DOMARDO-679813 format. One record per residue (C-alpha): residue in three letters; x, y, z. Coordinates in steps of 0.001 Angstrom, whole numbers, plus 500000, padded with zeros to 6 digits. Last residue first. Layout:
BEGIN
ALAXYZ
...
REM end
This chain:
BEGIN
UNK546787873786587417
UNK544071871621588865
UNK543539868296587082
UNK543283866304590260
UNK541965868400593118
UNK544708869679595445
UNK544889869001599181
UNK547677871001600822
UNK549887868776602970
UNK552962870947602441
UNK554549868463600019
UNK551419868426597874
UNK548462866187598593
UNK546545864717595671
UNK542870864686594789
UNK540308862613592923
UNK538225861708595974
UNK536785863081599217
UNK537841866694598781
UNK537992868782601958
UNK535909871800602901
UNK532597870075603659
UNK534178867659606136
UNK536147870511607674
UNK532906872348608289
UNK532014875428606255
UNK532574879158606732
UNK532639881657603860
UNK535452884214603438
UNK534954887595601781
UNK537430889664603796
UNK534578891120605824
UNK533477887574606529
UNK536946886954607957
UNK536687890011610193
UNK533153889333611427
UNK533868885670612200
UNK537180886386613928
UNK535702889208616010
UNK532780887013617078
UNK535280884247618033
UNK537734886344620048
UNK535748886421623302
UNK535032882699623040
UNK538732882057622467
UNK539975884195625360
UNK540843881533627954
UNK540955878654625454
UNK538460875985626447
UNK536939875100623077
UNK540297875202621343
UNK541231876803618009
UNK542890875601614790
UNK541918877144611462
UNK541778875061608282
UNK542444877262605273
UNK540899876622601843
UNK540913880271600752
UNK543401882141602859
UNK543820882754606585
UNK547194883970607894
UNK546691887624608830
UNK543118887244610076
UNK543961884245612258
UNK547006885688613990
UNK545433889119614385
UNK542213887698615833
UNK544076885639618415
UNK546113888723619350
UNK542938890803619691
UNK541286888166621899
UNK544340888072624139
UNK546656885077624004
UNK546011882391626588
UNK548683880074625165
UNK545880877693624195
UNK544672880408621825
UNK547689879766619607
UNK545387880671616689
UNK547143878212614402
UNK546349878559610687
UNK547511875770608345
UNK545714872972610153
UNK545901869199610650
UNK543294866659609558
UNK543539862888609083
UNK540523861716606998
UNK539081858569608550
UNK538030855580606452
UNK539882853015608552
UNK542570852647605867
UNK543088856407605997
UNK543573856275609764
UNK546087853431609442
UNK548080855181606692
UNK548226858419608679
UNK549272856698611906
UNK551832854453610247
UNK553390857310608281
UNK554013859362611400
UNK551973861793613465
UNK552004864475616156
UNK549735867516615729
UNK549691867606619542
UNK546845865097619434
UNK546131863735615944
UNK542976865167614313
UNK540426862772612858
UNK537586863189610357
UNK534752860892609273
UNK532831859962612417
UNK529432858394611691
UNK526299860004613171
UNK523990858631615878
UNK525128861553618025
UNK525717859900621401
UNK526792856390620391
UNK528517857907617340
UNK530859859909619568
UNK531833856968621781
UNK532264854749618715
UNK534708857211617204
UNK536803857263620380
UNK536747853466620640
UNK537780852904617036
UNK540443855591616758
UNK542372854767619927
UNK541946851022619338
UNK543241851302615790
UNK546270853261616955
UNK547075850673619626
UNK546924847826617100
UNK549105849763614649
UNK551669850354617382
UNK551897853689619182
UNK554722856217619503
UNK553511858305616535
UNK550273858641618476
UNK551595861030621100
UNK548655860344623420
UNK545300862131623821
UNK543473859181625484
UNK540781858205622965
UNK541833860129619863
UNK540840863645618641
UNK537776862239616910
UNK535575864318614661
UNK532322866149615368
UNK530589868257612720
UNK528268871062613796
UNK524554871099613109
UNK523354872422616459
UNK522210868899617340
UNK525811867733617075
UNK527165870361619438
UNK524351869835621960
UNK524799866054621778
UNK528530866326622438
UNK527771868864625163
UNK525357866540626922
UNK527896863718626620
UNK530392865702628724
UNK532530863151630576
UNK532249860493627872
UNK533142862855625043
UNK535956864423627087
UNK537430860964627828
UNK537062860120624141
UNK538893863214622884
UNK536752865555620810
UNK537477867314617514
UNK534820869987616923
UNK534104871108613367
UNK532332874333612480
UNK529024875620611060
UNK528472879406611272
UNK524936880765611578
UNK526166883951613316
UNK523639883573616160
UNK524314879842616372
UNK528081880123616223
UNK528023882825618900
UNK525780880781621186
UNK527887877677620624
UNK531085879476621599
UNK529451880917624724
UNK528194877480625694
UNK531695876063625216
UNK533457878588627456
UNK533829876585630675
UNK533633873187628969
UNK536781871517630318
UNK539715869657628881
UNK540107867765625607
UNK538081869539622947
UNK539861870737619795
UNK537953873419617891
UNK537892873848614120
UNK537026876785611876
UNK536887875872608200
UNK537448878074605139
UNK535640878685601837
UNK537046881496599694
UNK535768879948596435
UNK539184879389594800
UNK540080876217596665
UNK543285874262597302
UNK542692872702600691
UNK544655872930603932
UNK546715870803606301
UNK545410867386605238
UNK547437864602606851
UNK550643863353605264
UNK552226860037604323
UNK555823860820603382
UNK556896860449599764
UNK556009864025598863
UNK559573864900597979
UNK559392867585600620
UNK558899865154603459
UNK561378862528602269
UNK564048865158601644
UNK563422866774605007
UNK563826863432606757
UNK567067862763604900
UNK568379866216605620
UNK567671865721609304
UNK569409862356609340
UNK572390863738607423
UNK572660866602609873
UNK572506864228612830
UNK575158861979611278
UNK577346864932610382
UNK577067866227613933
UNK578172862862615273
UNK581066862710612802
UNK582145866182613830
UNK581932865272617499
UNK583963862130616891
UNK586621864121615040
UNK586816866659617848
UNK587189863888620402
UNK589862862177618338
UNK591783865442617990
UNK591543866119621716
UNK592803862633622503
UNK595687863057620069
UNK596584866425621521
UNK596564864924624999
UNK598836862120623837
UNK601212864571622202
UNK601365866629625367
UNK601879863550627563
UNK604692862265625349
UNK606347865712625359
UNK606176865771629159
REM end
């Protein structure tokens, strides 16, 4: 009996030790990733822009449906607000009339990939294909080059960011998330955006959010009331002589 008890204690001790070592390994991995991120060594997309002129950018991801897109475009037209739409290739090809309508209205169109995958799981060849074919599909309709790119799900790694940059595409994230895809009410969408937006913010919305079109006039009026001016993402960002801080905020060289 004593032998069995000692053996059981030994097994339990080994199991506990293994668990501790496993936890230490996970913790060390997480700390390592955090250290790389915050040290600025990781390749990052642009989350926001350091600006003092109160310019901000509204952006809409387009992957499924067009139920509310006409309403969005009507509001943007009546309010004279330029925005950026990020379209997935299968959406672009399914709704070419909307791509043309968006472009003709003076809005910017960027790529949101070809097939909406988790792009951190792709090879360099696969990434290039996603970006090339989706950009070509947009340009075929609009006659305009594609300059900005938003990764699906906000998912990226160094390879994706480095590849997009090498292809002449600016990878774009956001610092204000409306969460409209969760079917929040118009007032909740407004509250999230109004409370988080600052000069240089990039605001994430979706063309087919259930209450996005309803919220948009409120968002525009409220942000204008706070002194903000709307521009496209391409107009908001710096094209040269800038650095990205650890939070992905684009800062012009020489800024304090």
